[in-house]
PASEBA-1860 file (N, C-alpha, C; in nm, 3 decimals):
! residues 346
1> MAKAVQLP> 6.935/9.375/14.362/6.870/9.443/14.457/6.894/9.591/14.410 ~ 6.790/9.653/14.467/6.773/9.822/14.415/6.821/9.915/14.478 ~ 6.934/10.006/14.415/7.002/10.081/14.480/6.937/10.230/14.507 ~ 6.983/10.261/14.631/6.912/10.402/14.640/6.944/10.529/14.568 ~ 6.929/10.660/14.521/6.985/10.745/14.478/6.946/10.894/14.549 ~ 7.043/10.928/14.551/6.998/11.069/14.637/6.927/11.179/14.561 ~ 6.835/11.233/14.593/6.760/11.392/14.548/6.838/11.498/14.566 ~ 6.816/11.580/14.456/6.885/11.719/14.530/6.843/11.800/14.610
9> SGSWRVRV> 6.682/11.739/14.695/6.640/11.780/14.824/6.756/11.708/14.969 ~ 6.823/11.625/14.925/6.899/11.527/15.023/6.846/11.452/15.077 ~ 6.740/11.418/15.034/6.673/11.276/15.054/6.676/11.166/14.958 ~ 6.645/11.034/15.017/6.714/10.930/14.915/6.586/10.840/14.884 ~ 6.589/10.809/14.735/6.447/10.737/14.689/6.532/10.617/14.600 ~ 6.433/10.496/14.617/6.446/10.391/14.555/6.329/10.372/14.491 ~ 6.325/10.288/14.342/6.217/10.310/14.274/6.232/10.093/14.245 ~ 6.133/10.068/14.248/6.138/9.923/14.248/5.964/9.904/14.130
17> YDKELGKQ> 6.037/9.830/14.027/5.919/9.790/13.929/5.825/9.664/13.976 ~ 5.679/9.732/13.980/5.588/9.605/14.049/5.509/9.543/13.895 ~ 5.514/9.461/13.871/5.502/9.373/13.752/5.339/9.365/13.788 ~ 5.294/9.340/13.895/5.150/9.315/13.865/5.058/9.474/13.857 ~ 5.133/9.580/13.915/5.066/9.729/13.887/5.098/9.749/13.729 ~ 5.247/9.726/13.704/5.266/9.735/13.583/5.336/9.904/13.582 ~ 5.398/9.940/13.703/5.462/10.051/13.727/5.555/10.076/13.828 ~ 5.667/10.190/13.828/5.733/10.186/13.932/5.678/10.210/14.050
25> VSFTSQLE> 5.712/10.145/14.174/5.691/10.199/14.318/5.808/10.269/14.371 ~ 5.792/10.377/14.426/5.890/10.460/14.499/5.881/10.454/14.665 ~ 6.034/10.483/14.707/6.057/10.457/14.863/6.118/10.532/14.857 ~ 6.103/10.651/14.956/6.191/10.756/14.987/6.201/10.796/15.104 ~ 6.358/10.796/15.164/6.372/10.848/15.309/6.434/10.973/15.290 ~ 6.342/11.035/15.456/6.424/11.189/15.450/6.551/11.191/15.530 ~ 6.606/11.114/15.578/6.758/11.071/15.670/6.856/11.111/15.573 ~ 6.947/11.184/15.651/7.064/11.248/15.569/7.153/11.121/15.581
33> GKAGKAEA> 7.274/11.130/15.441/7.384/11.035/15.493/7.308/10.889/15.440 ~ 7.412/10.814/15.479/7.422/10.610/15.443/7.286/10.593/15.542 ~ 7.259/10.643/15.696/7.128/10.594/15.725/7.022/10.598/15.630 ~ 6.998/10.763/15.534/6.883/10.742/15.467/6.889/10.651/15.346 ~ 6.983/10.612/15.294/7.047/10.539/15.188/6.979/10.423/15.228 ~ 7.026/10.399/15.320/6.998/10.246/15.409/6.846/10.228/15.408 ~ 6.797/10.314/15.461/6.684/10.330/15.514/6.577/10.329/15.386 ~ 6.586/10.373/15.282/6.507/10.383/15.143/6.557/10.210/15.125
41> ELMAREYQ> 6.675/10.155/15.138/6.662/10.053/15.038/6.609/9.893/15.143 ~ 6.622/9.942/15.288/6.531/9.844/15.365/6.398/9.851/15.337 ~ 6.365/9.962/15.319/6.211/9.984/15.242/6.180/9.856/15.142 ~ 6.243/9.921/15.033/6.262/9.842/14.906/6.242/9.709/14.932 ~ 6.341/9.674/15.028/6.314/9.525/14.986/6.200/9.439/15.112 ~ 6.155/9.543/15.190/6.069/9.483/15.293/5.922/9.428/15.197 ~ 5.950/9.567/15.101/5.815/9.576/14.976/5.842/9.446/14.919 ~ 5.942/9.388/14.861/5.980/9.255/14.733/5.976/9.141/14.853
49> LGKRQRAK> 5.985/9.162/14.963/5.996/9.044/15.042/5.859/9.015/15.037 ~ 5.779/9.096/15.101/5.616/9.116/15.099/5.551/9.029/15.028 ~ 5.589/9.080/14.888/5.517/9.034/14.759/5.533/8.867/14.769 ~ 5.687/8.861/14.760/5.727/8.698/14.726/5.674/8.624/14.828 ~ 5.625/8.673/14.953/5.551/8.561/15.095/5.397/8.585/15.014 ~ 5.384/8.667/14.979/5.190/8.712/14.960/5.167/8.576/14.825 ~ 5.284/8.585/14.744/5.258/8.527/14.633/5.247/8.395/14.702 ~ 5.397/8.343/14.751/5.389/8.181/14.804/5.274/8.141/14.879
57> KGKTVGEC> 5.211/8.219/14.969/5.070/8.169/15.067/4.966/8.152/14.972 ~ 4.985/8.224/14.851/4.859/8.230/14.760/4.868/8.103/14.723 ~ 4.981/8.012/14.677/4.980/7.903/14.644/4.944/7.751/14.689 ~ 4.894/7.693/14.655/4.806/7.570/14.739/4.939/7.500/14.779 ~ 4.910/7.367/14.876/4.988/7.292/14.933/5.078/7.215/14.846 ~ 4.940/7.177/14.697/5.066/7.085/14.579/5.149/7.175/14.518 ~ 5.133/7.269/14.489/5.236/7.357/14.422/5.375/7.405/14.509 ~ 5.372/7.412/14.626/5.447/7.455/14.743/5.557/7.347/14.713
65> IDEYINLK> 5.501/7.156/14.762/5.544/7.087/14.741/5.636/7.055/14.577 ~ 5.557/7.118/14.512/5.635/7.084/14.345/5.739/7.189/14.348 ~ 5.733/7.298/14.408/5.828/7.385/14.399/5.946/7.341/14.480 ~ 5.903/7.314/14.613/6.008/7.254/14.701/6.109/7.145/14.657 ~ 6.002/7.021/14.542/6.101/6.917/14.466/6.173/6.962/14.356 ~ 6.116/7.076/14.317/6.222/7.139/14.223/6.363/7.170/14.247 ~ 6.349/7.259/14.380/6.464/7.334/14.457/6.552/7.199/14.466 ~ 6.489/7.094/14.469/6.602/7.036/14.565/6.631/6.904/14.465
73> ENILSPTT> 6.615/6.930/14.332/6.621/6.798/14.226/6.776/6.779/14.212 ~ 6.864/6.847/14.194/6.943/6.855/14.183/7.076/6.832/14.309 ~ 7.040/6.840/14.432/7.075/6.804/14.561/7.094/6.708/14.598 ~ 6.931/6.630/14.614/6.907/6.510/14.654/6.958/6.419/14.562 ~ 6.917/6.270/14.646/6.948/6.178/14.512/6.830/6.148/14.467 ~ 6.830/6.096/14.358/6.711/6.028/14.264/6.612/5.995/14.344 ~ 6.651/5.877/14.403/6.526/5.802/14.491/6.468/5.879/14.573 ~ 6.577/5.978/14.633/6.497/6.075/14.735/6.355/6.162/14.708
81> ISSYRKDK> 6.424/6.209/14.570/6.290/6.327/14.518/6.211/6.202/14.451 ~ 6.229/6.080/14.417/6.113/6.004/14.365/6.003/5.974/14.464 ~ 6.108/5.936/14.565/6.017/5.909/14.694/5.893/6.053/14.765 ~ 5.948/6.149/14.757/5.903/6.305/14.750/5.757/6.313/14.656 ~ 5.773/6.221/14.565/5.659/6.272/14.452/5.562/6.154/14.482 ~ 5.608/6.051/14.541/5.507/5.914/14.571/5.458/6.021/14.703 ~ 5.504/6.055/14.794/5.453/6.102/14.902/5.343/6.198/14.873 ~ 5.384/6.304/14.756/5.242/6.399/14.725/5.160/6.355/14.664
89> KNNLSELC> 5.203/6.221/14.594/5.045/6.167/14.516/5.028/6.057/14.564 ~ 5.041/5.973/14.690/5.001/5.861/14.743/4.948/5.905/14.924 ~ 5.030/6.005/14.929/5.004/6.058/15.112/4.939/6.200/15.128 ~ 4.980/6.259/15.057/4.924/6.403/15.080/4.831/6.466/14.990 ~ 4.816/6.397/14.897/4.680/6.484/14.811/4.566/6.522/14.818 ~ 4.502/6.444/14.978/4.390/6.551/15.023/4.443/6.680/15.078 ~ 4.567/6.714/15.106/4.633/6.862/15.159/4.632/6.957/15.047 ~ 4.637/6.897/14.859/4.743/6.957/14.804/4.638/7.071/14.767
97> GIPLNELT> 4.537/7.105/14.775/4.457/7.144/14.729/4.424/7.294/14.782 ~ 4.445/7.274/14.914/4.457/7.370/15.007/4.512/7.488/15.000 ~ 4.452/7.615/14.977/4.536/7.719/14.966/4.691/7.733/15.107 ~ 4.780/7.748/15.080/4.903/7.721/15.203/4.842/7.820/15.319 ~ 4.791/7.952/15.278/4.761/8.036/15.377/4.660/7.992/15.449 ~ 4.539/7.921/15.386/4.459/7.786/15.494/4.471/7.743/15.582 ~ 4.618/7.669/15.543/4.635/7.542/15.596/4.650/7.548/15.761 ~ 4.627/7.502/15.809/4.655/7.488/15.975/4.690/7.359/16.028
105> STDIQAHM> 4.765/7.363/16.162/4.776/7.244/16.221/4.685/7.172/16.269 ~ 4.572/7.195/16.257/4.462/7.079/16.248/4.451/7.037/16.203 ~ 4.457/7.060/16.029/4.398/7.013/15.916/4.526/6.874/15.923 ~ 4.631/6.946/15.974/4.809/6.830/15.941/4.751/6.721/16.036 ~ 4.711/6.758/16.140/4.685/6.632/16.229/4.556/6.537/16.199 ~ 4.445/6.600/16.184/4.366/6.526/16.104/4.369/6.467/15.988 ~ 4.462/6.482/15.891/4.506/6.425/15.797/4.624/6.306/15.807 ~ 4.690/6.295/15.937/4.773/6.255/15.949/4.726/6.126/16.040
113> NKLSLTKS> 4.601/6.176/16.101/4.523/6.036/16.147/4.432/5.992/16.057 ~ 4.429/6.010/15.990/4.324/5.948/15.864/4.412/5.852/15.825 ~ 4.567/5.908/15.803/4.633/5.822/15.695/4.695/5.708/15.794 ~ 4.690/5.725/15.938/4.731/5.601/15.997/4.638/5.526/16.015 ~ 4.522/5.489/15.938/4.465/5.407/15.947/4.506/5.304/15.853 ~ 4.533/5.345/15.739/4.551/5.249/15.634/4.727/5.299/15.609 ~ 4.823/5.336/15.643/4.946/5.332/15.622/5.030/5.284/15.725 ~ 5.184/5.244/15.719/5.246/5.230/15.846/5.304/5.363/15.913
121> AKTVRSAH> 5.329/5.353/16.035/5.349/5.442/16.105/5.526/5.532/16.031 ~ 5.606/5.454/15.985/5.710/5.495/15.905/5.663/5.587/15.787 ~ 5.524/5.529/15.679/5.463/5.605/15.599/5.447/5.706/15.639 ~ 5.386/5.730/15.758/5.308/5.862/15.804/5.411/5.955/15.837 ~ 5.522/5.894/15.892/5.620/6.022/15.932/5.714/6.023/15.847 ~ 5.734/5.978/15.691/5.740/6.044/15.600/5.706/6.131/15.531 ~ 5.582/6.107/15.525/5.473/6.209/15.445/5.500/6.324/15.530 ~ 5.483/6.322/15.664/5.452/6.460/15.738/5.604/6.531/15.758
129> GLLVSVLH> 5.741/6.449/15.741/5.817/6.498/15.701/5.848/6.586/15.585 ~ 5.785/6.574/15.487/5.846/6.618/15.330/5.724/6.738/15.402 ~ 5.631/6.729/15.416/5.525/6.860/15.464/5.567/6.965/15.576 ~ 5.666/6.895/15.636/5.694/7.035/15.757/5.848/7.076/15.679 ~ 5.933/6.997/15.571/6.026/7.028/15.517/5.973/7.173/15.436 ~ 5.843/7.159/15.355/5.799/7.281/15.298/5.735/7.393/15.356 ~ 5.688/7.312/15.468/5.623/7.415/15.538/5.767/7.542/15.595 ~ 5.878/7.517/15.597/5.945/7.570/15.674/5.991/7.624/15.569
137> VFAPDMRI> 6.007/7.628/15.443/6.067/7.709/15.333/5.934/7.825/15.303 ~ 5.839/7.799/15.263/5.686/7.878/15.212/5.596/7.931/15.341 ~ 5.624/7.873/15.450/5.551/7.931/15.517/5.647/7.926/15.686 ~ 5.723/7.989/15.686/5.837/7.929/15.821/5.761/8.019/15.942 ~ 5.705/8.103/15.981/5.635/8.134/16.111/5.498/8.043/16.122 ~ 5.476/7.913/16.064/5.400/7.844/16.084/5.394/7.735/16.199 ~ 5.330/7.711/16.320/5.360/7.632/16.405/5.276/7.505/16.401 ~ 5.402/7.384/16.392/5.350/7.306/16.346/5.332/7.170/16.493
145> TTTLPKVQ> 5.227/7.158/16.563/5.238/7.028/16.642/5.172/6.918/16.614 ~ 5.190/6.795/16.554/5.164/6.704/16.539/5.224/6.556/16.612 ~ 5.116/6.515/16.628/5.133/6.381/16.720/5.097/6.275/16.600 ~ 5.255/6.198/16.576/5.267/6.085/16.502/5.268/5.960/16.546 ~ 5.222/5.875/16.519/5.253/5.700/16.549/5.345/5.684/16.540 ~ 5.407/5.601/16.672/5.507/5.544/16.707/5.595/5.437/16.585 ~ 5.690/5.442/16.546/5.764/5.293/16.484/5.739/5.220/16.564 ~ 5.706/5.130/16.533/5.695/4.969/16.610/5.834/4.886/16.571
153> KKIKQLPT> 5.888/4.851/16.652/6.031/4.769/16.629/5.977/4.627/16.601 ~ 6.036/4.611/16.464/5.998/4.453/16.413/6.116/4.386/16.428 ~ 6.152/4.269/16.453/6.239/4.140/16.484/6.192/4.062/16.336 ~ 6.300/4.084/16.266/6.319/3.993/16.147/6.347/3.896/16.154 ~ 6.338/3.790/16.103/6.364/3.602/16.099/6.370/3.555/16.013 ~ 6.515/3.573/16.003/6.574/3.519/15.870/6.613/3.437/15.843 ~ 6.620/3.292/15.741/6.667/3.213/15.723/6.816/3.206/15.747 ~ 6.894/3.050/15.772/6.982/3.085/15.812/7.108/3.121/15.686
161> VQEVMKAV> 7.211/3.120/15.704/7.312/3.150/15.604/7.370/3.073/15.471 ~ 7.351/2.935/15.594/7.372/2.790/15.520/7.247/2.786/15.435 ~ 7.128/2.802/15.441/7.010/2.788/15.339/6.972/2.837/15.255 ~ 7.084/2.999/15.254/7.032/3.108/15.143/7.163/3.068/15.065 ~ 7.313/3.058/15.106/7.423/3.006/15.027/7.396/2.858/14.957 ~ 7.340/2.778/14.994/7.256/2.643/14.938/7.183/2.704/14.833 ~ 7.114/2.778/14.832/6.997/2.829/14.749/7.065/2.892/14.602 ~ 7.178/2.974/14.667/7.229/3.092/14.530/7.351/2.991/14.512
169> IGSDIELP> 7.401/2.925/14.554/7.514/2.879/14.465/7.491/2.810/14.362 ~ 7.565/2.793/14.237/7.538/2.767/14.108/7.380/2.826/14.031 ~ 7.360/2.936/14.058/7.236/2.960/14.029/7.298/3.084/13.898 ~ 7.196/3.198/13.829/7.229/3.282/13.792/7.252/3.379/13.852 ~ 7.214/3.439/13.988/7.221/3.521/14.020/7.319/3.490/14.141 ~ 7.398/3.410/14.160/7.498/3.354/14.242/7.583/3.488/14.284 ~ 7.672/3.577/14.182/7.707/3.678/14.197/7.717/3.793/14.274 ~ 7.587/3.862/14.205/7.504/3.958/14.261/7.465/3.946/14.434
177> CLLAMWCS> 7.440/3.789/14.483/7.380/3.818/14.587/7.507/3.739/14.711 ~ 7.603/3.710/14.633/7.730/3.677/14.750/7.790/3.796/14.780 ~ 7.792/3.925/14.654/7.840/4.043/14.657/7.738/4.135/14.796 ~ 7.615/4.082/14.785/7.540/4.148/14.872/7.519/4.097/15.031 ~ 7.591/3.932/15.026/7.605/3.835/15.180/7.694/3.821/15.202 ~ 7.783/3.826/15.114/7.948/3.779/15.185/8.029/3.931/15.170 ~ 7.977/4.004/15.084/8.057/4.134/15.105/8.011/4.286/15.138 ~ 7.894/4.251/15.170/7.811/4.345/15.211/7.748/4.498/15.132
185> LRMSEVRG> 7.731/4.481/15.028/7.729/4.589/14.932/7.530/4.573/14.892 ~ 7.551/4.727/14.903/7.371/4.729/14.880/7.361/4.686/14.762 ~ 7.218/4.714/14.702/7.153/4.664/14.560/7.184/4.777/14.461 ~ 7.224/4.891/14.520/7.265/5.020/14.407/7.415/5.007/14.365 ~ 7.483/4.934/14.437/7.640/4.931/14.472/7.647/4.806/14.386 ~ 7.598/4.684/14.401/7.562/4.554/14.331/7.574/4.600/14.197 ~ 7.495/4.658/14.151/7.404/4.743/13.999/7.518/4.835/13.948 ~ 7.620/4.892/14.054/7.703/4.993/13.945/7.836/4.934/13.978
193> ARKSDIKD> 7.882/4.808/14.040/8.006/4.788/14.032/8.059/4.729/13.926 ~ 8.172/4.798/13.860/8.231/4.744/13.689/8.362/4.661/13.736 ~ 8.409/4.573/13.627/8.523/4.513/13.653/8.660/4.611/13.685 ~ 8.647/4.763/13.614/8.704/4.814/13.621/8.730/4.901/13.774 ~ 8.660/4.845/13.839/8.707/4.884/14.004/8.740/4.785/14.050 ~ 8.807/4.669/13.979/8.876/4.601/14.116/8.986/4.570/14.021 ~ 9.118/4.592/14.178/9.219/4.583/14.139/9.305/4.508/14.270 ~ 9.394/4.410/14.219/9.458/4.298/14.268/9.356/4.241/14.414
201> GVLTIQNT> 9.311/4.257/14.339/9.166/4.168/14.409/9.050/4.231/14.514 ~ 9.108/4.324/14.502/9.039/4.437/14.613/8.923/4.544/14.492 ~ 8.791/4.519/14.505/8.661/4.639/14.462/8.684/4.766/14.566 ~ 8.682/4.869/14.460/8.644/4.997/14.485/8.498/5.038/14.491 ~ 8.415/5.024/14.585/8.272/5.080/14.587/8.283/5.242/14.550 ~ 8.252/5.285/14.464/8.245/5.424/14.434/8.133/5.472/14.293 ~ 8.057/5.344/14.266/7.963/5.377/14.107/7.873/5.320/14.175 ~ 7.713/5.358/14.142/7.596/5.315/14.200/7.497/5.333/14.087
209> IVTADGEN> 7.421/5.249/14.098/7.294/5.258/13.973/7.168/5.250/14.091 ~ 7.088/5.349/14.040/6.921/5.293/14.110/6.892/5.342/13.990 ~ 6.722/5.286/14.038/6.602/5.314/13.941/6.542/5.414/14.019 ~ 6.479/5.495/13.979/6.380/5.633/13.988/6.279/5.707/13.898 ~ 6.117/5.659/13.946/6.065/5.696/13.830/6.064/5.561/13.692 ~ 6.121/5.490/13.702/6.128/5.427/13.558/6.252/5.449/13.496 ~ 6.323/5.483/13.545/6.479/5.519/13.499/6.601/5.510/13.560 ~ 6.669/5.439/13.488/6.814/5.384/13.547/6.914/5.484/13.549
217> IEKQETKT> 6.944/5.550/13.690/7.022/5.677/13.679/7.172/5.634/13.737 ~ 7.268/5.638/13.654/7.420/5.586/13.723/7.464/5.717/13.780 ~ 7.530/5.683/13.894/7.592/5.811/13.951/7.758/5.768/14.016 ~ 7.840/5.881/13.950/7.990/5.839/14.028/7.976/5.890/14.167 ~ 7.913/5.812/14.275/7.946/5.832/14.425/7.811/5.739/14.435 ~ 7.876/5.738/14.572/7.783/5.628/14.660/7.676/5.709/14.776 ~ 7.606/5.597/14.853/7.505/5.667/14.891/7.534/5.763/15.027 ~ 7.648/5.749/15.096/7.711/5.826/15.156/7.855/5.856/15.180
225> IESTRQIK> 7.919/5.963/15.240/8.080/5.940/15.237/8.121/5.834/15.311 ~ 8.070/5.776/15.359/8.091/5.622/15.419/8.109/5.492/15.343 ~ 8.004/5.490/15.230/7.985/5.389/15.157/8.064/5.398/15.053 ~ 8.166/5.481/14.982/8.279/5.457/14.936/8.384/5.401/15.014 ~ 8.443/5.330/14.981/8.507/5.186/15.053/8.562/5.048/14.932 ~ 8.656/5.009/15.015/8.720/4.919/14.919/8.698/4.756/14.991 ~ 8.644/4.665/14.899/8.613/4.552/15.005/8.753/4.426/14.939 ~ 8.796/4.352/15.008/8.873/4.226/14.966/8.805/4.144/14.910
233> LPERIISL> 8.818/4.097/14.781/8.737/3.958/14.698/8.747/3.860/14.786 ~ 8.701/3.767/14.794/8.740/3.613/14.845/8.701/3.532/14.677 ~ 8.797/3.452/14.663/8.837/3.366/14.596/8.729/3.330/14.479 ~ 8.589/3.265/14.567/8.451/3.278/14.484/8.431/3.359/14.420 ~ 8.402/3.476/14.480/8.375/3.591/14.376/8.482/3.590/14.264 ~ 8.623/3.588/14.325/8.632/3.659/14.199/8.661/3.535/14.062 ~ 8.659/3.412/14.140/8.651/3.318/14.012/8.555/3.365/13.892 ~ 8.382/3.376/13.984/8.263/3.416/13.911/8.285/3.559/13.783
241> INALPKEQ> 8.352/3.642/13.865/8.383/3.741/13.821/8.466/3.718/13.655 ~ 8.549/3.661/13.707/8.648/3.614/13.543/8.586/3.543/13.458 ~ 8.452/3.479/13.506/8.403/3.355/13.400/8.270/3.427/13.357 ~ 8.270/3.587/13.386/8.186/3.665/13.270/8.226/3.722/13.133 ~ 8.168/3.765/13.045/8.156/3.748/12.926/8.286/3.860/12.937 ~ 8.360/3.866/12.823/8.505/3.962/12.810/8.415/4.100/12.800 ~ 8.358/4.123/12.703/8.245/4.282/12.683/8.193/4.314/12.785 ~ 8.133/4.220/12.881/8.045/4.274/13.007/8.125/4.358/13.080
249> VYLTTLSG> 8.130/4.516/13.102/8.147/4.592/13.192/8.108/4.584/13.350 ~ 7.957/4.539/13.341/7.932/4.555/13.499/7.915/4.437/13.555 ~ 7.942/4.404/13.704/7.918/4.298/13.755/7.778/4.192/13.781 ~ 7.688/4.292/13.707/7.566/4.214/13.705/7.493/4.317/13.583 ~ 7.431/4.262/13.493/7.327/4.344/13.384/7.203/4.369/13.408 ~ 7.141/4.289/13.563/7.023/4.291/13.580/6.979/4.441/13.678 ~ 6.802/4.448/13.640/6.796/4.564/13.679/6.758/4.538/13.809 ~ 6.724/4.640/13.925/6.702/4.600/14.088/6.628/4.505/14.089
257> QALYKRFS> 6.504/4.558/14.005/6.342/4.483/14.013/6.385/4.327/13.935 ~ 6.446/4.292/13.841/6.470/4.199/13.819/6.588/4.070/13.911 ~ 6.648/4.137/13.955/6.760/4.105/14.029/6.630/4.024/14.163 ~ 6.528/4.138/14.235/6.461/4.097/14.324/6.365/4.013/14.321 ~ 6.323/4.006/14.161/6.197/3.896/14.156/6.257/3.746/14.130 ~ 6.436/3.774/14.036/6.492/3.638/14.050/6.506/3.578/14.204 ~ 6.573/3.597/14.283/6.603/3.603/14.412/6.474/3.564/14.500 ~ 6.359/3.601/14.495/6.275/3.566/14.532/6.225/3.422/14.496
265> RLLEAKGV> 6.190/3.451/14.340/6.202/3.312/14.291/6.246/3.157/14.352 ~ 6.411/3.220/14.349/6.523/3.141/14.369/6.471/3.059/14.517 ~ 6.447/3.149/14.636/6.451/3.099/14.775/6.292/3.028/14.714 ~ 6.188/3.059/14.678/6.111/2.984/14.674/6.069/2.812/14.636 ~ 6.152/2.854/14.509/6.187/2.722/14.474/6.275/2.603/14.569 ~ 6.366/2.696/14.644/6.461/2.604/14.691/6.392/2.588/14.834 ~ 6.283/2.649/14.855/6.196/2.569/15.003/6.223/2.676/15.131 ~ 6.316/2.767/15.100/6.404/2.866/15.173/6.290/3.010/15.208
273> QHMTFHDL> 6.243/3.025/15.340/6.188/3.145/15.395/6.217/3.275/15.288 ~ 6.135/3.320/15.289/6.141/3.497/15.192/6.211/3.597/15.312 ~ 6.266/3.664/15.200/6.329/3.754/15.226/6.341/3.840/15.114 ~ 6.387/3.971/15.162/6.422/4.063/15.063/6.576/4.097/15.006 ~ 6.602/4.121/14.889/6.743/4.115/14.834/6.824/4.202/14.958 ~ 6.796/4.288/15.028/6.863/4.405/15.091/6.886/4.317/15.263 ~ 6.792/4.220/15.259/6.825/4.141/15.350/6.957/4.055/15.350 ~ 7.003/4.026/15.295/7.121/3.990/15.251/7.233/4.059/15.327
281> RHMNASVM> 7.218/4.191/15.307/7.306/4.285/15.373/7.296/4.278/15.526 ~ 7.182/4.280/15.594/7.169/4.282/15.702/7.182/4.107/15.769 ~ 7.212/4.024/15.695/7.243/3.899/15.710/7.403/3.931/15.725 ~ 7.465/3.968/15.667/7.618/4.018/15.630/7.655/4.086/15.807 ~ 7.577/4.163/15.797/7.577/4.261/15.928/7.580/4.136/16.076 ~ 7.488/4.073/16.028/7.435/3.948/16.178/7.573/3.927/16.215 ~ 7.640/3.830/16.074/7.752/3.720/16.071/7.908/3.834/16.161 ~ 7.887/3.953/16.112/8.000/4.010/16.173/7.965/4.009/16.296
289> LALGIPDK> 7.831/4.044/16.331/7.841/4.040/16.528/7.847/3.926/16.602 ~ 7.808/3.832/16.513/7.810/3.696/16.565/7.966/3.599/16.575 ~ 8.068/3.685/16.485/8.219/3.665/16.495/8.301/3.749/16.564 ~ 8.246/3.856/16.594/8.317/3.913/16.665/8.435/4.032/16.642 ~ 8.339/4.068/16.521/8.422/4.183/16.442/8.418/4.294/16.500 ~ 8.537/4.380/16.522/8.507/4.510/16.590/8.404/4.639/16.496 ~ 8.357/4.717/16.579/8.274/4.764/16.535/8.349/4.859/16.401 ~ 8.469/4.923/16.411/8.559/4.972/16.376/8.543/4.930/16.189
297> YAMERGGW> 8.562/4.793/16.216/8.632/4.723/16.074/8.453/4.668/16.002 ~ 8.366/4.662/16.119/8.234/4.629/16.017/8.182/4.741/15.977 ~ 8.214/4.871/16.041/8.141/4.974/15.987/8.236/5.024/15.888 ~ 8.324/5.016/15.884/8.446/5.045/15.745/8.380/4.932/15.616 ~ 8.373/4.772/15.655/8.317/4.705/15.553/8.185/4.720/15.477 ~ 8.085/4.759/15.604/7.969/4.774/15.507/7.916/4.916/15.492 ~ 8.009/4.990/15.496/7.974/5.122/15.429/7.865/5.213/15.541 ~ 7.881/5.172/15.676/7.727/5.247/15.764/7.787/5.383/15.816
305> SSPHVMKS> 7.683/5.464/15.842/7.749/5.587/15.893/7.772/5.575/16.051 ~ 7.821/5.616/16.090/7.831/5.663/16.264/7.936/5.786/16.307 ~ 7.960/5.818/16.413/8.017/5.929/16.463/8.185/5.854/16.421 ~ 8.198/5.762/16.425/8.342/5.694/16.438/8.377/5.706/16.343 ~ 8.313/5.667/16.227/8.303/5.678/16.055/8.401/5.755/16.011 ~ 8.279/5.851/16.048/8.311/6.001/15.995/8.410/6.080/15.988 ~ 8.469/6.030/16.147/8.614/6.098/16.158/8.680/6.013/16.081 ~ 8.688/5.922/16.039/8.792/5.803/15.949/8.841/5.903/15.842
313> VYQHTFTA> 8.980/5.851/15.831/9.030/5.933/15.718/9.062/5.820/15.605 ~ 9.038/5.663/15.660/9.033/5.516/15.552/9.165/5.493/15.518 ~ 9.309/5.588/15.541/9.435/5.534/15.504/9.463/5.418/15.611 ~ 9.386/5.364/15.701/9.387/5.262/15.781/9.315/5.135/15.713 ~ 9.250/5.119/15.602/9.164/5.064/15.573/9.219/4.905/15.564 ~ 9.329/4.881/15.516/9.391/4.716/15.503/9.494/4.738/15.604 ~ 9.479/4.819/15.746/9.594/4.720/15.819/9.555/4.585/15.875 ~ 9.674/4.567/15.905/9.649/4.410/15.960/9.556/4.345/16.099
321> ERQAADDK> 9.522/4.488/16.138/9.367/4.420/16.236/9.259/4.404/16.122 ~ 9.243/4.478/16.020/9.105/4.505/15.893/9.153/4.343/15.820 ~ 9.271/4.338/15.796/9.300/4.229/15.722/9.260/4.092/15.812 ~ 9.267/4.092/15.888/9.270/3.960/16.036/9.040/3.935/16.013 ~ 8.999/4.080/16.020/8.843/4.100/16.047/8.813/3.997/15.885 ~ 8.857/4.075/15.750/8.813/4.021/15.661/8.850/3.867/15.644 ~ 8.966/3.772/15.710/8.986/3.662/15.697/8.913/3.593/15.782 ~ 8.841/3.641/15.881/8.776/3.575/15.983/8.668/3.572/15.914
329> IDDYFNDI> 8.568/3.674/15.827/8.465/3.662/15.772/8.461/3.542/15.655 ~ 8.567/3.576/15.581/8.591/3.471/15.458/8.604/3.365/15.512 ~ 8.632/3.307/15.592/8.692/3.141/15.694/8.536/3.107/15.713 ~ 8.485/3.231/15.730/8.331/3.190/15.770/8.258/3.120/15.669 ~ 8.258/3.216/15.588/8.143/3.185/15.427/8.235/3.116/15.346 ~ 8.375/3.046/15.356/8.423/2.952/15.321/8.373/2.842/15.408 ~ 8.378/2.790/15.483/8.348/2.703/15.532/8.214/2.649/15.510 ~ 8.106/2.730/15.508/7.960/2.712/15.469/8.002/2.680/15.294
337> LDTVLDTN> 8.055/2.719/15.204/8.013/2.711/15.098/8.124/2.557/15.056 ~ 8.225/2.514/15.140/8.263/2.386/15.104/8.175/2.323/15.140 ~ 8.108/2.319/15.253/8.003/2.247/15.258/7.882/2.210/15.171 ~ 7.834/2.351/15.127/7.735/2.324/15.033/7.810/2.287/14.898 ~ 7.916/2.282/14.859/7.967/2.251/14.737/7.956/2.091/14.730 ~ 8.011/1.993/14.870/8.052/1.897/14.926/7.884/1.844/14.883 ~ 7.772/1.877/14.972/7.612/1.848/14.974/7.576/1.844/14.803 ~ 7.607/1.902/14.728/7.585/1.922/14.595/7.608/1.825/14.532
345> TD> 7.749/1.748/14.582/7.815/1.631/14.479/7.785/1.525/14.546 ~ 7.704/1.519/14.649/7.664/1.407/14.653/7.560/1.319/14.587
END
């Protein structure tokens, strides 16, 4: 920030170089003492701020979105940044060529109305959320009042645990499927889990691998604070891990896309209703609800965010009560596993 200099006359002056004009611009205050110095520096700051704001408003909506993404690139997750880029390309492209200072709330409403004709409410809200975040940075005085479509509640109809267990047992993707269905791991957590993360039969979930813009990105952190957790592995999963090649570092070497495709083909081949790989995690949540697992332990085990979990320090993760919850879940899956194995041998 430019500093004011006191002139022989007693007044204060600040000089700021204006690149566009190619010369120094002076700001002078006739006030005496600190008040004069402060006033001159304030005038200079307001001039510079005004130029920056005018420069921003001269940009197009698309240019502002790009700049916003660049500002957030090292802060937000790679998948979030990737989704921003996709939203710009697929859902906001018609607005991108409009100069920011010409964009109106009516333009935004009209675009969201049009987008709603072909896109889901969730997609429309995601695109609008990005646009609003950009406008808060580059046009903070703009008043935005957009009516958005309501997200409709969808009831997921999943196959039974028995059907899925029977399909995956003995397959080449049994281990990653059980990690998701039995231990409630996300796809990124399954892909990031390493043998070195296991000690005394307990898996510490602290590493993830995601794919963004076609590139595999490994992060030494999980999705949220609560997602960094520990899971006691059942014997079946431990035996599968022990059977992996000695030199294999990760519990699975498959990409997310390859794992999803194999899972889909496996279900189809076994005549099991289609579901996504992430639905295995939903299945685990349903199992814990059906078994009456207390919310505290269900949230810890699954790594879901809640006010209760955020206040937790995690030092009591393996109390007797949590151990009982883990045992109850393991007993449930082990009973199904025994039935499936008996059926396969008949």
